[in-house]
N, C-alpha and C positions, 0 to 999 in steps of 0.2 A: 505494500499499498503506500499512496503516495501520500503527503498528508501538504497543502501548499496555500501559505498564506494568500489569503483575494488580490492584497496588494501584490503580488509577485505574480502570478497570473495577469493581471494587468498588463504590468509589466512586459510580461514572454509577449503576450498580445501582438503589445505596442509595436514592441522589436521588432515582429515577425512582421504586423503590419510599414513601418517602417527604414524595412530591408527592399522592400517590391520594388523594382519588377525579381531580383533575387531571392534565394531562399535568405535565411539568417539566421544566427546559430548562437547559441551559450552556453556556459556551464553553471552546475548547478551543484550547492556546496551545503554541508548538513557539520551538526555535531555524531562524533563517530558510539558506536555501543552506545546509544544512548536507546537504543531502543528492539526489537526483535530484528536480525539481521537481514527479513525482503521489506520490512516496514522504516520507513525517513520523512526525518519531516524537516522540509525544505527550508535554510533560513535567509541563502543567499543567491542571488541569479545577478549573471556575470554575465551581460551581454559581447558581445565579440565580432569582431570585426569574420568573415567569410569570404578567407582568404580564398578559395577557389572561383569568387567573383558569378555564381552563375545563377539559373533559377529551376536547377533541376539537382545541383550536389552542393553540398560544404566540405566546408576544409575550416574546423577552428583554425582561424589565426595564430601560429605558436609564439608571438609574445601577448597578448590576450591571455590566452594558457597558462602563460608564468604567471603575469601577471595575477592570477587567480588562482594559482593554489600556492602565492607568496599571498595573497589576503589571506586565502579560508588562515591557512593554517598559521599566521601570525595571532586569529580571530578562536585556534580554538578548532577548528574546523576542517574537514576534509570534501574536495571536487567529486559528488558521488552521480554523479549523469550528468548529462546533454540535454538540451532540448537546438531541435531547428523545427524550421518551418517546410510545408509542403504545399508550394504558391498556386499545384495545380491540381492535388490529387488527394485525395482521405488521408484525414491521421491514420496511417497503416505503414510500419518498416521495411525502405521497397528492399527489393534483394544485392542495392546500391546498401543500402544501412545497414542492413543484417550482415551486408562483409565486411564494412569497417566497423563495426561494435567489437571500440577495445576491451573491454572490460565487464565480464560478466557479473558483477558484483554492479555495475552501473542498473541506474534511471533511466531509460533515454524516454524522452516527451515527442511532443509534435504536433504543431502549432498549424491542424490546417485550414487553407484560406481561402479553398474548391469556392466555397458558398456563403455568403457577404454573411453569415455572421463565424466568425471562430471557431474550430471545433479545436479539445483542445485532450489528448490522451497518451498516457503513460505504458510501459512497455518496460519488459525489461527481456534479453538474448543472449543465448546463453547456446552456443555449439551448433547457432542453424537454428534453433527454434526461438516463437518468439510465441510471449507471453504476455496477453494485455492483466493489468493490474487495476487497482481500483484509486482513482486522484481524489481525496477528500478535499472543500474548496474551507481554510479556514478560515472567518468572520473576526477580523481582529482590530 
């Protein structure tokens, strides 16, 4: 399960819209070891540049990744996932997304902009297998 504060949800959707016509991406941070290994409460969203500059694929800019890693670590957190947008398709991992999933412990969030209202879903990707996980929006 991915617990997501409403303001971070809004920031992810806004970043996805700002990235158009390209896919947008960013990283998620949480405190380690506070919950069941499959559950996480996201505390920070780090908007990143899409180094691929593409409407069909994304690559988190390495400098932005390093900046997020350092900031998260300095705050007692760790990077626990990645978010990216799909500009033309539903919020479901593409074959490219599955092939590029770097860490089986990560949460893979997709914001689809295919329809007028953005749709956000989260997945776990392990050994090429996709499992959707619940996203709980927290009103704070």
